[in-house]
C-alpha positions as CSV (number, residue, x, y, z in Angstrom):
1,V,58.9,117.7,124.7
2,D,61.8,120.0,123.9
3,M,63.5,119.4,127.3
4,Y,63.3,115.6,127.1
5,A,64.4,115.6,123.4
6,K,67.5,117.7,124.1
7,C,68.4,115.5,127.1
8,G,68.2,112.4,124.8
9,L,65.2,110.9,126.7
10,L,63.3,110.4,123.5
11,K,60.8,107.9,124.9
12,A,59.7,110.4,127.5
13,A,59.5,113.1,124.8
14,E,57.2,110.8,122.8
15,E,55.0,110.1,125.8
16,V,54.5,113.8,126.4
17,F,54.0,114.5,122.7
18,N,51.3,111.8,122.4
19,K,49.4,113.4,125.3
20,L,49.3,116.9,123.9
21,P,45.7,118.0,123.2
22,Y,47.0,119.7,120.0
23,R,50.2,119.0,118.2
24,D,51.4,122.1,116.4
25,L,54.4,122.8,114.2
26,V,56.6,123.7,117.2
27,S,55.9,120.4,119.0
28,W,56.6,118.4,115.9
29,T,59.8,120.3,115.2
30,S,61.0,119.8,118.8
31,L,60.5,116.0,118.5
32,M,62.2,115.9,115.1
33,A,65.2,117.9,116.4
34,G,65.6,115.3,119.2
35,Y,65.6,112.4,116.8
36,L,68.1,114.2,114.5
37,E,70.5,115.0,117.3
38,Y,70.5,111.5,118.6
39,G,71.0,109.8,115.3
40,N,67.5,108.5,114.5
41,S,67.0,110.0,111.0
42,E,64.3,107.4,110.0
43,K,62.1,108.7,112.8
44,V,62.5,112.2,111.5
45,F,60.9,111.1,108.2
46,E,58.1,109.3,110.0
47,C,57.3,112.5,111.9
48,Y,57.4,114.5,108.8
49,K,55.0,112.1,107.0
50,Q,52.6,112.1,110.0
51,M,52.7,115.8,110.3
52,L,51.7,116.3,106.7
53,L,48.8,113.8,107.2
54,E,47.6,116.0,110.0
55,R,47.7,118.9,107.6
56,I,50.4,120.9,109.3
57,S,52.7,122.7,106.9
58,S,56.4,122.6,107.3
59,D,58.5,125.8,107.7
60,A,62.1,126.5,107.0
61,I,63.4,124.9,110.2
62,T,61.5,121.7,109.6
63,T,62.8,121.6,106.0
64,L,66.4,122.0,107.3
65,Y,65.9,119.1,109.6
66,I,64.6,116.9,106.8
67,L,67.6,117.8,104.6
68,K,70.0,116.9,107.4
69,A,68.3,113.6,107.9
70,C,68.7,112.9,104.1
71,V,72.5,113.5,104.6
72,N,72.7,111.2,107.6
73,I,71.2,108.2,105.8
74,Q,72.5,109.2,102.3
75,D,69.0,109.2,100.8
76,S,69.2,111.5,97.8
77,N,65.7,110.4,96.6
78,K,64.0,111.9,99.6
79,G,66.3,114.9,99.2
80,R,65.1,115.4,95.7
81,E,61.5,115.2,96.9
82,M,62.2,117.9,99.5
83,H,63.9,120.0,96.7
84,S,60.7,119.9,94.6
85,E,58.6,120.9,97.6
86,I,61.1,123.8,98.4
87,A,60.8,125.0,94.8
88,C,57.0,124.9,94.9
89,K,56.9,127.0,98.1
90,G,59.5,129.4,96.7
91,L,61.7,128.9,99.8
92,L,65.0,128.9,97.9
93,E,64.6,132.5,96.8
94,C,63.8,133.8,100.3
95,D,66.0,131.6,102.6
96,V,69.7,131.2,101.9
97,A,70.0,128.7,104.7
98,I,67.8,126.2,102.8
99,G,69.9,126.7,99.7
100,V,73.0,126.0,101.7
101,A,71.4,122.9,103.2
102,L,70.4,121.6,99.7
103,I,74.0,122.1,98.4
104,D,75.3,120.3,101.5
105,M,72.8,117.4,101.0
106,Y,73.6,116.9,97.3
107,G,77.3,117.3,97.9
108,K,77.4,114.7,100.6
109,C,75.3,112.3,98.6
110,G,77.8,112.6,95.7
111,L,75.5,114.5,93.4
112,L,77.8,117.4,92.6
113,P,76.1,118.6,89.4
114,E,72.9,119.1,91.4
115,A,74.8,120.9,94.2
116,E,76.3,123.2,91.6
117,D,72.9,123.9,90.0
118,V,71.4,124.9,93.3
119,F,74.4,127.1,94.0
120,D,74.1,128.8,90.6
121,K,70.4,129.6,91.3
122,L,71.0,131.3,94.7
123,L,70.1,135.0,94.7
124,V,72.7,135.6,97.4
125,R,76.0,133.7,97.4
126,D,77.5,134.5,100.8
127,T,80.5,132.9,102.5
128,V,78.4,130.1,104.0
129,A,77.0,129.1,100.5
130,W,80.5,129.1,99.0
131,N,81.8,127.0,101.9
132,A,79.0,124.4,101.4
133,L,80.1,124.0,97.8
134,L,83.8,123.9,98.7
135,A,83.1,121.2,101.4
136,S,81.3,119.1,98.7
137,Y,84.3,119.4,96.4
138,V,86.8,118.5,99.1
139,E,84.8,115.5,100.2
140,H,84.9,114.1,96.7
141,Q,88.6,115.2,96.1
142,R,87.7,117.6,93.4
143,C,90.7,119.8,94.3
144,E,90.9,121.8,91.1
145,D,87.3,122.8,91.6
146,V,88.2,123.9,95.1
147,F,91.0,126.1,93.9
148,N,88.7,127.6,91.1
149,C,86.1,128.4,93.7
150,L,88.7,130.2,95.9
151,E,89.7,132.3,92.9
152,S,86.0,133.1,92.1
153,M,85.4,134.1,95.8
154,Q,88.4,136.4,95.6
155,I,87.2,138.0,92.3
156,D,83.6,138.4,93.8
157,G,85.0,140.0,96.9
158,V,83.5,137.3,99.2
159,V,85.1,137.2,102.6
160,Q,86.8,133.9,103.5
161,D,86.3,132.6,107.0
162,S,87.9,129.8,109.0
163,V,85.7,127.2,107.3
164,T,86.9,128.4,103.9
165,F,90.5,128.2,104.9
166,V,90.1,124.6,106.4
167,C,88.5,123.4,103.1
168,I,91.3,124.9,101.0
169,L,94.0,123.4,103.3
170,K,92.4,120.0,103.0
171,A,92.4,120.3,99.2
172,C,96.1,121.3,99.3
173,G,96.9,118.3,101.4
174,T,95.0,115.9,99.1
175,S,96.6,117.2,95.9
176,G,100.0,118.1,97.3
177,A,99.6,121.7,96.4
178,A,102.0,123.0,99.1
179,H,102.4,126.4,97.2
180,I,98.7,127.2,97.6
181,G,98.8,126.0,101.2
182,Q,101.7,128.4,101.9
183,E,99.7,131.3,100.5
184,I,96.8,130.4,102.8
185,H,99.3,130.1,105.7
186,R,100.5,133.6,105.0
187,Q,96.9,134.9,104.9
188,V,96.0,133.1,108.1
189,E,99.1,134.6,109.9
190,K,98.2,138.1,108.5
191,E,94.7,137.8,110.0
192,K,96.2,136.4,113.3
193,L,93.9,133.4,113.1
194,L,96.6,131.0,114.3
195,E,96.5,132.7,117.7
196,R,92.8,132.0,118.3
197,D,91.6,129.2,116.0
198,S,92.9,125.7,116.8
199,V,90.9,124.1,113.9
200,I,92.9,126.2,111.3
201,C,96.1,125.4,113.2
202,N,95.4,121.7,113.0
203,A,94.3,121.9,109.3
204,L,97.5,123.7,108.4
205,L,99.6,121.1,110.3
206,D,97.8,118.3,108.5
207,M,98.3,120.0,105.1
208,Y,102.1,120.2,105.5
209,I,102.3,116.6,106.7
210,K,100.3,115.4,103.7
211,C,102.6,117.5,101.4
212,D,105.7,115.7,102.9
213,S,106.9,118.9,104.6
214,L,107.5,117.5,108.1
215,E,109.9,120.4,109.0
216,R,107.3,123.0,108.2
217,A,104.7,120.9,110.0
218,K,106.9,120.8,113.1
219,H,107.4,124.6,112.8
220,V,103.6,125.2,112.7
221,F,103.1,122.8,115.6
222,N,105.6,124.7,117.8
223,E,103.9,128.0,116.9
224,I,100.4,126.8,118.0
225,P,99.7,128.6,121.3
226,N,97.3,126.0,122.6
227,Q,98.4,122.5,121.4
228,D,95.3,120.3,122.0
229,T,94.9,116.6,121.7
230,V,94.1,116.9,117.9
231,S,97.4,118.9,117.3
232,W,99.5,116.3,119.1
233,T,97.7,113.4,117.4
234,T,98.1,115.0,114.0
235,I,101.9,115.5,114.4
236,I,102.3,112.0,115.8
237,A,100.3,110.4,112.9
238,G,102.4,112.5,110.4
239,Y,105.7,111.2,111.7
240,V,104.4,107.6,111.7
241,E,103.0,108.0,108.2
242,H,106.4,109.1,106.9
243,G,108.3,106.3,108.6
244,H,109.7,108.3,111.5
245,S,108.2,106.3,114.3
246,K,111.0,106.9,116.8
247,E,110.3,110.6,116.6
248,A,106.6,110.0,116.9
249,L,107.2,108.2,120.2
250,K,109.2,111.1,121.4
251,F,106.2,113.4,120.6
252,F,104.0,111.1,122.6
253,G,106.3,111.3,125.5
254,W,106.4,115.1,125.4
255,M,102.6,115.1,125.1
256,Q,102.3,113.2,128.4
257,V,104.9,115.5,130.1
258,K,102.7,118.5,129.1
259,G,99.7,116.8,130.7
260,I,97.7,116.5,127.4
261,I,95.3,113.6,127.6
262,P,95.5,111.2,124.6
263,D,92.3,110.1,122.9
264,A,91.6,106.9,121.0
265,A,93.2,108.2,117.8
266,T,96.4,109.1,119.7
267,F,96.6,105.6,121.1
268,V,96.1,104.0,117.7
269,C,98.8,106.2,116.1
270,T,101.3,105.6,118.9
271,L,100.7,101.8,118.9
272,K,101.4,101.8,115.2
273,A,104.7,103.6,115.9
274,C,105.5,100.9,118.5
275,S,104.8,98.3,115.9
276,D,107.1,99.9,113.4
277,V,110.1,100.1,115.7
278,R,109.2,96.9,117.6
279,D,109.1,98.8,120.9
280,L,107.4,96.3,123.1
281,E,108.1,98.1,126.3
282,M,106.4,101.3,125.2
283,G,103.6,99.3,123.7
284,G,103.1,97.5,127.0
285,H,102.9,100.9,128.9
286,I,100.3,102.1,126.4
287,H,98.4,98.9,126.8
288,A,98.2,99.3,130.6
289,E,96.8,102.9,130.1
290,I,94.2,101.6,127.6
291,E,93.2,98.9,130.1
292,R,92.9,101.5,132.9
293,L,90.6,103.7,130.8
294,G,88.6,100.7,129.7
295,L,89.0,101.7,126.0
296,M,89.6,98.2,124.7
297,E,86.1,97.1,125.4
298,T,84.5,100.1,123.8
299,N,86.9,100.9,120.9
300,L,87.5,98.1,118.4
301,A,90.2,100.1,116.5
302,I,92.3,100.3,119.6
303,G,91.9,96.6,120.3
304,N,92.8,95.7,116.7
305,T,95.9,97.9,116.8
306,L,97.0,96.3,120.1
307,V,96.7,92.9,118.5
308,D,98.7,94.1,115.5
309,M,101.4,95.7,117.7
310,Y,102.0,92.5,119.8
311,A,101.9,90.3,116.7
312,K,104.5,92.5,114.8
313,C,106.7,92.5,117.9
314,G,106.6,88.7,117.9
315,F,104.7,88.4,121.1
316,L,102.0,86.2,119.5
317,A,100.7,84.6,122.7
318,K,99.8,88.1,124.0
319,A,98.3,89.0,120.6
320,N,96.0,86.0,120.8
321,E,95.1,86.7,124.3
322,I,93.9,90.2,123.4
323,F,92.2,88.9,120.2
324,I,90.1,86.5,122.2
325,K,89.0,89.4,124.6
326,L,87.9,91.7,121.8
327,P,84.1,92.5,121.9
328,V,83.9,91.8,118.2
329,Q,86.5,90.0,116.1
330,D,86.2,91.6,112.6
331,V,88.3,91.1,109.5
332,V,90.9,93.6,110.8
333,S,91.4,91.6,114.0
334,W,91.8,88.3,112.2
335,T,94.1,89.8,109.6
336,A,96.4,91.3,112.3
337,V,96.8,87.8,113.9
338,I,97.3,86.1,110.5
339,A,99.9,88.7,109.4
340,G,101.7,88.2,112.7
341,Y,102.0,84.5,112.2
342,V,103.2,85.0,108.6
343,E,105.8,87.6,109.6
344,H,107.3,85.2,112.2
345,C,107.3,82.2,109.9
346,R,104.4,80.3,111.6
347,N,102.7,79.8,108.3
348,D,100.7,76.7,109.3
349,E,99.1,78.6,112.2
350,A,98.4,81.5,109.8
351,L,96.5,79.2,107.5
352,N,94.6,77.6,110.4
353,C,93.5,81.1,111.4
354,F,92.5,81.9,107.8
355,E,90.3,78.8,107.8
356,Q,88.8,79.5,111.2
357,M,88.0,83.1,110.2
358,Q,85.9,81.8,107.3
359,I,84.2,79.2,109.4
360,D,83.2,82.1,111.8
361,G,81.6,83.9,108.8
362,V,84.1,86.7,108.5
363,N,85.0,87.5,104.9
364,P,88.7,88.1,104.1
365,N,89.8,91.5,102.8
366,D,92.6,92.3,100.4
367,I,95.3,92.2,103.1
368,T,94.0,88.8,104.5
369,F,94.2,87.3,101.0
370,I,97.8,88.6,100.5
371,C,98.9,87.1,103.9
372,G,97.2,83.8,103.1
373,L,98.9,83.6,99.7
374,K,102.3,84.4,101.2
375,A,101.9,81.6,103.8
376,C,100.9,79.1,101.1
377,A,103.9,80.2,99.0
378,L,106.4,79.8,101.8
379,I,105.3,76.3,102.9
380,G,104.1,74.9,99.5
381,A,100.5,74.6,100.6
382,T,99.3,74.0,97.0
383,E,95.8,72.8,97.9
384,K,95.0,75.8,100.2
385,G,96.6,78.2,97.8
386,S,94.4,77.0,94.9
387,Q,91.3,77.4,97.1
388,I,92.3,81.0,97.9
389,H,92.9,81.5,94.2
390,V,89.3,80.3,93.4
391,E,87.9,82.7,96.1
392,I,89.8,85.6,94.7
393,E,88.5,84.9,91.2
394,R,85.0,84.5,92.5
395,Q,85.1,87.9,94.1
396,G,86.6,89.5,91.0
397,L,89.7,90.7,92.8
398,L,92.2,89.5,90.2
399,D,90.7,91.8,87.6
400,K,90.7,94.9,89.8
401,N,93.4,94.6,92.5
402,I,97.0,94.6,91.4
403,V,98.4,93.9,94.8
404,V,96.3,90.7,95.4
405,G,97.0,89.6,91.8
406,T,100.8,90.1,92.3
407,A,100.7,88.1,95.5
408,L,99.0,85.3,93.7
409,L,101.5,85.5,90.9
410,D,104.4,85.3,93.4
411,M,102.9,82.2,95.0
412,Y,102.8,80.3,91.7
413,C,106.3,81.6,90.8
414,K,107.7,80.4,94.2
415,W,106.1,77.0,93.6
416,G,107.7,76.9,90.1
417,V,104.2,76.5,88.4
418,L,104.9,79.0,85.7
419,T,102.0,78.0,83.5
420,K,99.6,79.1,86.2
421,A,101.8,82.2,86.9
422,L,101.5,83.3,83.3
423,Q,97.7,82.8,83.4
424,V,97.5,85.1,86.5
425,F,100.0,87.6,84.9
426,D,97.8,87.9,81.8
427,K,94.7,88.7,83.9
428,L,96.3,91.5,85.9
429,P,94.4,94.8,85.5
430,V,97.8,96.6,85.3
431,R,101.2,95.0,84.9
432,D,103.6,97.3,86.9
433,G,107.3,96.9,87.6
434,V,106.6,94.7,90.6
435,S,104.5,92.1,88.8
436,W,107.1,91.9,85.9
437,T,109.9,91.5,88.4
438,V,108.0,88.7,90.2
439,L,107.5,86.8,86.9
440,M,111.3,87.3,86.1
441,S,112.1,85.8,89.6
442,G,110.0,82.8,88.8
443,Y,112.0,82.0,85.7
444,A,115.3,82.8,87.5
445,Q,114.4,80.4,90.2
446,L,114.1,77.6,87.6
447,G,117.5,78.6,86.1
448,E,115.8,79.8,82.9
449,S,118.1,82.9,82.5
450,E,117.4,83.5,78.9
451,N,113.6,83.8,79.6
452,V,114.4,86.3,82.4
453,V,116.2,88.5,79.8
454,S,113.4,88.0,77.3
455,I,110.8,89.1,79.9
456,F,112.9,92.1,80.8
457,E,113.1,93.3,77.2
458,R,109.4,92.8,76.8
459,M,108.7,94.8,79.9
460,V,110.8,97.8,78.8
461,S,109.3,97.6,75.3
462,E,105.8,98.0,76.9
463,G,106.9,101.2,78.6
464,V,107.2,99.8,82.1
465,N,110.2,101.2,84.1
466,P,112.2,98.6,86.0
467,N,113.2,99.1,89.6
468,S,116.2,98.3,91.7
469,V,115.0,94.7,92.4
470,T,114.2,94.1,88.7
471,F,117.9,94.8,87.9
472,L,119.1,92.6,90.7
473,V,117.1,89.6,89.3
474,L,118.2,90.4,85.8
475,L,122.0,90.7,86.7
476,S,121.8,87.6,88.8
477,A,120.3,85.6,85.9
478,C,123.0,86.9,83.5
479,C,125.8,86.1,85.9
480,H,124.5,82.5,86.3
481,C,124.4,81.8,82.5
482,T,127.7,81.9,80.5
483,S,125.9,82.3,77.2
484,I,124.3,85.7,78.2
485,F,126.8,86.9,80.8
486,S,128.2,89.4,78.3
487,K,124.9,91.3,78.5
488,S,125.2,91.9,82.2
489,K,127.7,94.8,81.8
490,T,125.4,96.5,79.4
491,Y,122.4,96.2,81.7
492,F,124.5,97.3,84.7
493,E,125.5,100.5,82.9
494,A,121.9,101.1,81.7
495,M,120.7,101.1,85.3
496,S,122.1,104.6,86.0
497,Q,122.6,106.0,82.5
498,V,119.1,105.1,81.1
499,F,116.9,104.4,84.0
500,G,118.4,106.7,86.7
501,I,118.8,103.9,89.3
502,E,122.0,104.0,91.3
503,P,123.5,100.5,91.7
504,T,123.5,99.3,95.3
505,L,126.0,97.0,97.1
506,E,123.9,94.0,96.0
507,H,124.2,95.0,92.3
508,H,128.0,95.4,92.6
509,T,128.3,92.1,94.5
510,C,126.3,90.4,91.8
511,M,128.6,91.7,89.0
512,V,131.7,90.8,91.0
513,M,130.3,87.3,91.4
514,G,129.7,87.1,87.6
515,F,133.2,88.2,86.7
516,G,134.7,86.0,89.4
517,C,132.8,82.9,88.3
518,G,133.9,83.5,84.7
519,G,137.5,83.9,85.8
520,Y,137.6,87.6,84.8
521,F,139.5,88.7,87.9
522,E,140.8,92.1,86.5
523,E,137.2,93.1,85.7
524,A,136.0,91.9,89.2
525,I,138.7,94.1,90.8
526,S,137.8,97.1,88.6
527,M,134.2,96.7,89.6
528,I,135.1,96.7,93.3
529,K,137.3,99.8,92.8
530,A,134.4,101.6,91.0
531,M,132.1,101.1,94.0
532,P,131.5,104.3,96.2
533,C,132.9,102.3,99.1
534,S,134.5,98.9,98.9
535,D,134.6,98.2,102.6
536,Y,131.9,95.5,102.5
537,P,132.9,92.0,103.6
538,S,130.2,90.5,101.4
539,V,132.0,91.7,98.2
540,W,135.3,90.3,99.2
541,L,133.7,87.0,100.3
542,T,132.3,86.7,96.8
543,L,135.6,87.3,95.2
544,L,137.4,84.9,97.6
545,G,135.0,82.2,96.6
546,A,135.8,82.8,92.9
547,C,139.5,82.6,93.6
548,G,139.0,79.2,95.2
549,K,137.0,78.0,92.3
550,W,139.8,78.9,89.8
551,G,142.6,78.1,92.1
552,N,144.0,81.7,92.0
553,M,146.1,81.4,95.2
554,Q,148.0,84.6,94.6
555,L,144.9,86.8,94.4
556,G,143.1,84.7,97.0
557,K,145.8,85.6,99.6
558,L,145.4,89.3,98.9
559,V,141.6,89.1,99.0
560,F,141.7,87.1,102.3
561,D,144.0,89.7,103.9
562,K,141.6,92.5,102.9
563,A,138.6,90.5,104.1
564,I,139.8,89.8,107.6
565,Q,140.8,93.5,108.0
566,L,137.2,94.3,107.5
567,D,135.8,91.4,109.6
568,S,138.2,89.1,111.4
569,S,135.4,87.3,113.2
570,C,133.7,86.0,110.1
571,G,134.5,82.2,110.0
572,V,133.5,81.8,106.4
573,F,136.6,83.7,105.3
574,Y,138.8,81.2,107.1
575,V,136.9,78.2,105.8
576,L,137.2,79.3,102.2
577,M,140.9,80.2,102.5
578,S,141.6,76.8,104.2
579,K,139.8,75.0,101.4
580,M,141.7,76.9,98.8
581,I,145.1,76.1,100.4
582,T,144.1,72.4,100.7
583,D,142.9,72.2,97.1
584,F,146.1,74.0,96.0
585,N,148.4,71.7,97.9
586,T,146.4,68.6,96.7
587,Q,146.8,69.8,93.1
588,K,150.6,70.4,93.6
589,Y,150.9,66.9,95.2
590,D,149.1,65.3,92.3
591,E,151.4,67.1,89.8
592,C,154.4,65.7,91.6
593,L,153.1,62.2,91.3
594,K,152.8,62.5,87.6
595,P,155.5,60.6,85.6
């Protein structure tokens, strides 16, 4: 029975078991161990129930198996029943392993008060017991409790092992507590664990990445004596996560040179890097390797990432080809295709996919809804957009998902349906800077500049900080309305002085346009001189257009000369200057004809 169970031949194990003349505790435990090892926890409970019916008492090992089965299927009720039985037999007082298993079971089932209660009742709290409690806190992101436990362990003189260090480092990464992570790093180096424990090395690497310390992460990576697949994948994932996808691809290249075999996670991270930098060539090479290893048929995550990579690179035919070949087309697969269509302005096809996905019984997720709303907004698909709105309301997403709500708000604003936009805005669970800015853009689009200013003032009064885009919308609205243009300079100065936002080229250009349109050429020139760098053709193009509007030929010639110094190939400069000269000559000619 034990041999067949350990080899995974559970049917054969059952046949032998059923033929036994007498089934004792050892035979029952052997069969239960097989079920547990090969993921059939329900069978473990069936065995346990039948064993009790045959009046065979469980021992500590059987109890441990039952508790592990409870963890596997997240059945805290059965776990509580076992806890009662353990208490009745007095096993908790005489077997630390059972206490640890109980802590682990309660912790992984999310019942942390019960886990803490068991821990407090243990007669002996060794390193393993502390680690079980630490792991529970880490799993539920109770980082402060993790750090308090570490302090208590140190006070009680409990030795910390590699599991302890890994738990602490995970908590540091989750909470961004790099200072505590550095202390653990020093302790690990002192005990020379980096030289012999790859799990700690990888946890340390992951901690620095999550704390935005890529340079430290790279240093740790270079110090790892045996860089395994996990190490390489962690560093690649870190660089992708922080927007350094070109560097991530370099690491992937070095990994191959060193002969380290990538796993599924490595391929997924590297394909994401290819998507970010639109490296279709590298993506194609990785695709060929995935096909050679037959991973696409067995790993849906790889297949979905391949679809996403080709879609983002604009190779939509190839994305569709892979999509059709996937063993299962889930919501991630469909969303990757839909997002690709939207990104490359094929919005009708995106909405066709959205509809087909629902016909096939696949429910959209948050990202799918956002892509669908964006497609509707761009092509004015009012009927489909309204249907998606109804579905979002039905699922209660508007009341709890700010990103979906903002996408819906943006759609109505782009359509100019501000009554609906306001209804959506009022239902948002949180109104952040993005949602306020979207609403301002809706009014700006309809030329209602005074309402834009009013919304901005209300936003600030409610304690929401504007962002760079908010000010761009606000300044643009002021510059297009003569009655409120005077406020634009005040808002421009408030950007940096009040809100700490440095004006960009777009903000300066907007102000130059406002001054130019109003005929305030001295102010426009002063604004250009105040810029960190004025060598931007777009700024001079804006001023040249204003000179043409007001017929300021003298300044127009100077602006034109400066503009073509910066970009002599831009035809718009010549067109504007030519029109200005024509208008000027026409005006002079008309003046000559006057009596």
